[in-house]
Each structure stands twice: as structure tokens, then as C-alpha cells.
C-alpha positions as CSV (number, residue, x, y, z in Angstrom):
1,M,150.1,34.6,103.3
2,L,151.9,32.7,106.1
3,I,151.3,35.7,108.3
4,P,147.5,35.4,108.5
5,F,147.7,31.6,108.2
6,F,149.5,31.2,111.5
7,V,147.2,33.7,113.1
8,L,144.2,31.8,111.7
9,L,145.5,28.6,113.5
10,K,145.0,30.4,116.8
11,G,141.3,30.8,115.9
12,R,140.6,33.9,118.1
13,N,138.1,35.7,115.8
14,K,135.4,33.3,114.7
15,A,133.0,36.0,113.4
16,A,130.7,34.6,110.7
17,Y,131.4,37.4,108.3
18,L,135.1,36.5,108.3
19,K,134.4,32.9,107.0
20,P,135.2,33.8,103.3
21,V,138.4,35.5,104.5
22,R,139.5,32.4,106.4
23,I,138.8,30.3,103.4
24,Y,140.8,32.7,101.2
25,V,143.8,32.6,103.5
26,I,144.0,28.8,103.3
27,L,143.3,28.6,99.5
28,A,145.7,31.5,98.7
29,L,148.4,29.9,100.7
30,I,148.0,26.6,98.8
31,I,147.9,28.4,95.4
32,N,150.9,30.5,96.3
33,I,153.0,27.5,97.4
34,G,152.1,25.9,94.1
35,A,153.1,29.0,92.1
36,I,156.4,29.5,94.0
37,S,157.2,25.8,93.7
38,I,156.7,25.8,89.9
39,Q,158.8,28.9,89.6
40,K,161.7,27.6,91.7
41,F,161.8,23.9,90.8
42,K,160.4,23.6,87.3
43,I,163.9,23.0,85.8
44,T,164.8,20.5,88.6
45,W,161.5,18.7,88.0
46,G,162.5,18.3,84.3
47,F,160.0,20.7,82.7
48,E,161.1,22.6,79.6
49,W,159.8,25.7,77.8
50,G,156.3,24.9,76.4
51,D,155.5,22.2,79.0
52,F,152.3,22.8,81.0
53,F,154.0,23.0,84.4
54,Y,156.8,25.2,83.1
55,S,154.5,28.2,83.8
56,N,152.4,29.0,86.9
57,N,150.1,31.5,85.1
58,F,147.1,29.2,85.4
59,L,147.5,29.4,89.2
60,Y,147.4,33.2,89.1
61,N,144.1,32.9,87.2
62,I,142.6,30.5,89.7
63,H,143.8,32.8,92.5
64,S,142.2,35.9,90.8
65,V,138.8,34.1,90.4
66,A,138.8,32.8,93.9
67,K,139.8,36.1,95.4
68,L,137.0,38.0,93.7
69,L,134.3,35.4,94.6
70,L,135.4,35.1,98.3
71,F,135.8,38.8,98.9
72,S,132.4,39.4,97.2
73,W,131.0,36.9,99.8
74,F,132.8,38.8,102.5
75,F,131.3,42.2,101.5
76,I,127.8,40.6,101.3
77,L,128.1,39.1,104.8
78,L,129.0,42.5,106.2
79,D,125.2,43.2,105.6
80,Q,125.5,46.8,104.8
81,R,122.2,48.0,103.5
82,F,123.7,49.8,100.5
83,M,123.9,48.7,96.9
84,Q,122.8,45.2,98.0
85,K,121.5,44.1,94.6
86,I,124.6,45.2,92.8
87,K,126.8,43.4,95.3
88,L,124.8,40.2,94.8
89,L,125.0,40.5,91.0
90,I,128.7,41.2,90.7
91,P,129.9,37.6,91.4
92,F,127.5,36.2,88.7
93,G,128.5,38.9,86.3
94,F,132.2,38.1,86.9
95,I,131.6,34.4,86.4
96,L,129.9,35.2,83.1
97,F,132.8,37.4,82.1
98,V,135.3,34.7,82.9
99,I,133.4,32.1,80.9
100,I,133.1,34.4,77.8
101,N,136.6,35.7,78.0
102,F,138.3,32.3,78.3
103,S,135.9,30.7,75.8
104,F,136.4,33.2,73.0
105,Y,139.4,35.6,73.7
106,E,142.0,34.1,76.0
107,N,143.3,30.7,77.1
108,F,142.8,30.2,80.8
109,F,145.9,27.9,80.8
110,N,148.1,30.2,78.8
111,R,151.7,29.2,79.5
112,Y,153.3,32.4,78.3
113,N,151.3,35.4,79.5
114,L,149.3,36.4,82.5
115,S,145.7,37.5,81.8
116,S,145.9,41.2,82.3
117,R,142.2,41.5,81.4
118,L,141.2,39.0,84.2
119,L,143.4,40.5,86.9
120,A,142.5,44.1,86.0
121,T,138.8,43.3,86.0
122,E,139.0,41.6,89.4
123,A,140.9,44.5,90.9
124,A,138.4,47.0,89.5
125,L,135.4,45.1,91.0
126,L,137.1,44.7,94.3
127,L,137.9,48.5,94.3
128,F,134.2,49.1,93.7
129,Y,133.3,47.0,96.7
130,C,135.8,48.9,98.9
131,L,134.6,52.3,97.7
132,Q,130.9,51.4,98.4
133,Y,132.0,50.2,101.8
134,Y,133.4,53.6,102.7
135,I,130.5,55.5,101.1
136,F,128.1,53.5,103.4
137,L,130.2,54.4,106.5
138,M,130.0,58.1,105.5
139,I,126.2,58.1,105.1
140,D,125.5,55.7,108.0
141,D,124.0,57.4,111.1
142,K,125.9,55.3,113.6
143,E,128.5,57.0,115.6
144,T,130.8,54.0,115.9
145,A,134.5,54.8,115.4
146,L,135.8,53.8,112.0
147,T,138.3,51.4,113.4
148,K,135.5,49.6,115.3
149,Q,133.5,49.0,112.1
150,R,133.2,45.4,111.0
151,G,135.9,44.5,108.5
152,F,137.4,48.0,108.4
153,L,141.0,46.9,108.6
154,I,140.6,44.2,105.9
155,V,138.8,46.6,103.6
156,T,141.6,49.2,104.1
157,G,144.3,46.7,103.3
158,L,142.3,45.5,100.3
159,T,141.8,49.1,99.1
160,F,145.6,49.7,99.1
161,Y,146.2,46.4,97.3
162,V,143.7,46.8,94.5
163,A,144.3,50.5,94.0
164,A,148.0,50.0,93.6
165,S,147.7,46.8,91.6
166,F,145.0,47.8,89.1
167,F,147.3,49.6,86.7
168,I,150.0,47.0,87.1
169,F,147.6,44.3,86.1
170,L,146.1,46.4,83.3
171,F,149.4,47.1,81.5
172,Y,151.4,44.1,82.6
173,D,151.2,42.2,79.3
174,Y,152.4,45.4,77.5
175,L,155.2,45.9,80.0
176,V,156.4,42.3,79.6
177,A,156.4,42.7,75.8
178,H,158.2,46.1,75.7
179,D,160.3,46.3,79.0
180,E,160.5,43.0,80.8
181,A,163.1,44.2,83.3
182,F,160.7,47.0,84.4
183,S,157.7,44.6,84.5
184,I,159.7,42.5,87.0
185,D,160.6,45.5,89.1
186,I,157.1,46.9,89.2
187,W,155.8,43.5,90.4
188,D,157.6,44.3,93.6
189,V,155.0,47.0,94.3
190,H,152.3,44.4,94.0
191,N,154.2,42.2,96.4
192,V,154.5,45.0,99.0
193,V,150.8,46.0,99.0
194,Y,149.9,42.3,99.1
195,I,151.9,41.9,102.3
196,I,150.0,45.0,103.7
197,L,146.7,43.2,102.9
198,C,148.0,40.0,104.6
199,I,149.0,42.0,107.7
200,C,145.6,43.7,107.9
201,I,143.9,40.3,107.6
202,A,146.1,38.9,110.3
203,I,145.4,41.7,112.7
204,T,141.6,41.3,112.2
205,L,141.8,37.5,112.6
206,N,143.8,38.0,115.8
207,K,141.1,40.2,117.5
208,K,138.9,38.5,120.0
209,D,135.9,40.6,119.1
210,A,134.1,40.6,115.7
211,G,135.4,43.9,114.6
């Protein structure tokens, strides 16, 4: 996330529809610094197994909720006249899901396991946003080149990220329980596609135009 953050500081692309993405870059950087700090220094800080700050899982949950809500806002601001009502309803449905899930089924501050259900649901909803974006481009009558469409590069990076991560998220708890070494290795795939997303965001934020 440092890649788009340093580009963001240059402030070249101030397009209004990118406001949620700019907020996401700053918020995600803060959350990731917190998650990495806990992972690297929890022992040095004196935390032991079972202590709240021995695990950074709650930060992944916060990141997941924030990512879905901010990118939902991003897709709405693109103002594509396609599935508008559904796109407007998804954030509210997701918030309802989060409230129900963590009130009755899971602990938002679980110190031992990531919430596969939350992460997979978020990825699935973002994948829906991405697919409807491409469907709209296919049925749109405008002859603008794909690479010139607003948000195209960000959506492309996001598509790679959520498509590759969905099954990782969906089965991650199972993998941790049955093959922890493989679960650690497969997370590298998530990290690679996340870097691709960050690069796509950085390229878009570095453009002078609003495309």
C-alpha cells in the first residue's frame, strides 16, 4: 500500500469518483502497519498467547468491512446506469450481514481465527461489482477505448484480487486447521494479487486526467 500512498501524495488525479479510493489507500496503510506491527513485535511488547493484541485478526476484519464499503462507494460514483438500485443496496445488506454474523455466529475480535465468512462474502460482493462494470461496458454504446473508461485499471486490478482471493478466503479456516503450512504458502498468492491491485491504483492516481 506504500506504492499508491506515495503516488497519492503527489495529488495528480483529483477526480471526484476516486475519493473513496484515496480514503482507502490511507486507511488500508494505517491498518496494514498496525497488523504488521502486531505480527512482528507482539512478543517484544510483552503480549502472550490469549492476549488481545497477540493477534491482528480484528484488523483484517476492519479492513474487510472498510474495503467493501469504500469500493461500493467508488462503483456508485462511477455513475454507470446499470443495476443502480442493487449497487446502492449492497452496502446496507453487507452491514446487516456483518451485524448478524458477529452478533450470533462469530466473534469480531476472535484472536485465533480469521473470519473466512466475512472475507469470502466481501470478495464475492466486490467480484459482483467488477462483473457488472464490465457488462455495462459491453452493452454501452460509447466507442471509448476500454483503457480510457473511468476506473478501468482499478477495476481490473480489483477483479484479479477478488477472483484469486475468494477461494483462499472461503477455505482459509479449513486450511489452517488441516494444513497450516499450505495455508501460509497460499497466502502468498493473496499478497501478490494485492500488490497488483495497489499498482493499478497507483497508476490511476498518477494520471493527470480523470480516467
